[in-house]
C-alpha positions, 0 to 999 in steps of 0.5 A: 053756465054765467050766473048774473050778479043778481043771483049770485047777490040772491044766493050770497044773501040767502046764507046770511038770512038762513045763518041769521033766522036760526036765531029767530029774527027778520033780516033787514035788506040794510043789515045785510047789505053792510054784511055783504057790502053789496048795494041795498037798492040793488038788494031790495030789488032782488028781494022784491023777485024772490018775495014775488016768486014766493022764496021770501016774506017780508014784515013790516014794522020796528022788528020787520025784514025778510025771511023764508017763505019755508025752511032754508032746508026746502029752498034750493039752490034751483029754486033761487036761480029759476027765480032770477035767471031766465036764461037758465030754465030756457031750451037752447036755441036751434042751431042747425035745423032746417039745413041739417036735421040730423045733425041739430038732433045729436047736438039737442040730446047728446049735448043740450039736453044732458047739460040741462038735466046735469045742471038741474040735478045738480042745483036741485040737490043743493039747498040754502041750508046746505049753503048756509053750512058749508060757509059757516064750517068754513068761517070756522075753520078761517077763525081757527086757522088765524088763532094758531 
């Protein structure tokens, strides 16, 4: 499976948002851009699409920025990626349906459909909050190891 840069940046940024929103404030694109060293312009494009899909909301003004439209614990990796990755939900194209329908059906039912189903199940089982919590634990462990 290949996730585009857009999808990977969105997931990384979502972890930052989840961690910062626990402090109660909106998160600016500039602060995420600085923290992750990701292009601000590119992040704005990603956030625009996530806002359009109802995952993020934005606020203007001095305390403006972005936050999730609903709790991070209810937003899954599947939600994030399907908002950005067109190919993730596309059906696998026919391989040899006209010449060998039996082979085509075997590939579809024994390979492609189970892969798609498993992928969806896994991505729906991981919330943005799960990612943020895991990242926070890893950061704490790294800090502890460096202090030894």
